[in-house]
N, C-alpha and C positions, 0 to 999 in steps of 0.2 A: 497877195503879192509874193513873188518868188524872191529868194535870197541867194546871194553869192557869198561864199566863205573863202577868205584869203587866210591861209594858215602859214605862219612864219615861225621859224626857229631862230630867233634873233631879230635883228633890225635891218638887214641888208636886202633891199628890194629895189629893182630898177624903177626909176621915176617914169620911164617910158611905159613900163607895164602898168603902173598906177594910173597914168594918163589914159591909156587904152581902156582899162577897167572902168575908170570914171566915165568916159564917153559912152561906153556900152551900157552902163547902169543908168545913165541919164536918159538915154534913148528908150531903154526897156522899162524904166521906173523900178528897178530892182532895189531891194534892201541889201545892204552890204554889212557883213560882219567880218572883222579882222580878229583872228585868234593868234595872239602873240604868246609863244611858249618860250619863256626866258626868265631871267631874274627881274627885279623891280626897276630896271633902268627906264628912263623916259623914252618914248617912241622916237625914232629917227626923225629928222626934219622933213624928209620926203613923206613919211607916213603921217606925221602930224598935219602936214599941208593937205594931203589927200583927204583925211577925215574932215578938215575944215572946209574943203571944197564941197564935199558931200553935203555937209550941213547947210552951206550957203545956197546950194542948188535945191534944197528942200528934200533931199533924199535921206532915208533912214540909214545912217552909218554909225556903227558902234565898235569900240575896241574892247575885246575880252582878253584877259590875261590868265595864264595857267602855267604852272611849273610841270616838269616831267617830260614824257615822251610825246613827240609831235603826233604820231599816228594814233596813240591812245587818246590824246586830247581831241583830235578831229572826230574820232568815233564817238566819244562822249558828247561832244557838241552836236554832231549830226543826229544822235539819238534823241536829243531834246528839241531839235528844230527840224521838223519834217518838211519845211518849205524850201530846203536847200536844193538848188538846181545845178550848181556848179561849184567845184572846190578847186582853188588854185593853191598849190603847195610849193614852197620855196625850193626845195630840193628833196629828192627821194632818199638821199643819203642821211637826211635828218628824220626820216619816217619812223624808223625803229623796226628791227627784224621780227619781233614777236607779234606784230599787228598785221593781219592779212588785209590786203586791199579789198578782197571779195566780201569783207564784212560790211562794206558800204553798200547801201541799197540804191538801185537805180531810181530815178534818173540822175545820176551824178557823173559828171565828167571830171577827170583828174588830170591836171597839167602840172608839170614840174619844170624847174629851170628858170624861175622868175627872179632868182636871187641876183643881186648886183655883184659884179666882180671887180 
């Protein structure tokens, strides 16, 4: 089973994006991992609702937390989980300049701009 990784620096993500990801994952039966790079704050209501919907639908969805640089956290996560087929990143401005995108192995699609405004 393939996995989608949603990488967030903080908690702001558009509910419409989460709804679209949920529908896609339900149709494709993807596992979903949410990597939250922040302090120990509780997930936003939209994110908590998304994780609950995944569980209710019988999909494997998990929240992973890590401090530090978003790009480095994604690289470390991807190196441990070889089944990732898509990575959604909240904003490339949070990625971190010292982490090259080419370090991610294909097949990985990288999308940014999913942060709520």
